[in-house]
N, C-alpha and C positions, 0 to 999 in steps of 0.2 A: 504286665503292664509296662509300657515304655517309661523311661526316665525323662522324657522330654514333653513339651506341651503339645497336646493333640486336640484338635477341634473335633468335638464329638457331639452327636445328637442335635445338630442344627435343624430347625424346622420352622414352617410357616403354614398358615392355612386361613382360608376365608370361606364362610358359609353365608348364603343369602337365600332366604325363602320368602315367598309371598302367599298370603291367604288367598284362596280361590275367589272370595268375594271382594278382594282388593282392600279390605279394611285394616290390614296390618301385616305383620310378618316377623321374621327372626333374622338377626344378623350376628355373626361372630367373626372376630379376627384374633388370630393366635400366632405367636412367634416366640422363638426361644433359641438359646444356644448353651452349649456346655463345653467346658474345656477341662482336659485332664492333664495333671502334672504328677507323674509317678503314681502314687497310691491315693491321690486326692482328686476329686472331680467337683468343680464348681459349675453350677447351672443357674440360668436366669430365664424366666418365662413371663410373657405378658399376654393377657387375654382380655378382650372387650366383648361383652354380650349386650345385645339390645333386643328386647322382646316387646313387640306391639301387637302380637297376635290376639285376635278376638276368640280364638279356639282353646285358649288356656285359662287356667284359674289364676292368671297373673294380676288380677285386680279389676278395677272398674273399666268399663268400655272406654277405649281411647287412651287409657293410662299406659305410659310406656315405662318399662323396667329397663334400667341401664346399670351395668356393673363393669368395673375394671378391676382385674386381678394382677398383682405384681408378685411373682414368686422368686425367692432366692434360696438356693439349697447347696449344701456341701455334703459330698459322700466320701467316706474313707474306707479303703479296702485293706484291712490288716493282713488278711490271708486270701488266697484265691477263692475260698469257700465262704467268706464272711464279708459283710458290709454294714457300716453304721452311717445313717443319714440324719442330718439336722436341717431344718428349714424354717423359713418364715414367709407368710403370705399376707399381703395387705389387700383387702377387698374394699373398694370404694363404691358405694351405692349412690348414684345420682338419679334415681328414678323420679318420675313426675310426682308432684304433690308431697314432697318431703320438705320439712321446714329448713333443713340444712343437709349437706352431704353427710351421709352416714358411713363411718369407717369401721372396719372389723379387722383385727389382727389375729392370725392363726400361727401358733408356734408348734413345731412338732419334732419328734426324735424317734427313730426306729432302728432296729437291729435285725439283720437277716443272717441265717446260716444255712447253706445248701448241704443237705444230706446226700443228694444225687442231682443229676441234670433235671429231674422231674419234681423233686420234693424239697421244700424250703421251710425251715422253722422261722417264725417271726414274732417280734414284740414291738408295739408302738404306743406312743403316748402323744396326744395333741391337746392343745388348749386354745380356745377361741375367746378373745376379749372384744366385746362390743364397745363402740364409742359413738357419740353424737346421736344417741337415741336408737341405734340399731338393735334388733332383737333376733339375730340369727343364731343358729346352733349347729353343732356337729352331729353327724349321724343321720343324714337324710333330709334335713330341713334348712340346708345352707342358704338357698335362695328365697325361700318363703318365710322362714323364721317364725313359726308359730309356737315353738316350745320355750324359748328363752325369754326372760323379761328384758325390757330395754336396759342397755348398758351392763347386762349380766355377763358372767364368765361361764363358759361351758367347757368340760373336760371329758376326754375318752381315753381308755386304756384297752389295748387288745393284745391277745396272745393266740397264736394259732399255727396251723400247718397248711401250707399251700402245696397242692399236687396238680401237675399238668397231665392231661390224658392225651 
C-alpha cells in the first residue's frame, strides 16, 4: 500500500422502478467514497431508499417506506493478508404513519485473514441500538423489523470461512 493519500472506491448509483399498474415503485440513491492513507482506509457511504410498491409486504396500500443510511468505516491493514474493520451506521426511518422519525444505530467490528487468494477466515460482531420507537434487528429483518421490541438492542457474532470458486 502506498504511503500517500489515495482516492479509492468512489461510487454512485440510482435505481428507479415503477409498478406496472402505476400504483407505486422503488427508488434508491447511493454514493460513497473511500480514502486510503498508508495502512488505513476511511470510507463514507450514503443511501436513500423509498419503497411505495404495492407488490411488496411493505405495509398498507399507499404507505411509503423511506430510509436514509449514513455509513462511516475505518479499515486497518496490519499485514497484506489481514484486515480489521470498524464501522458505524445511522439508519433514519421517515416512513409514512410514524409518530416521529425512528433512528437506529449499528456498530460493528470485523477481522479478516486471507489464507489464500480464494479463502479467508473472518470474525465479526455487530450491535444495533433502536431509538425513537424503532424495532429493527440484525440478521435479515433490518427493514421490516418484526423480531426486536421497540427501542431494543440486537447483537450478532459470526465466525467463518469464506471461499470463492
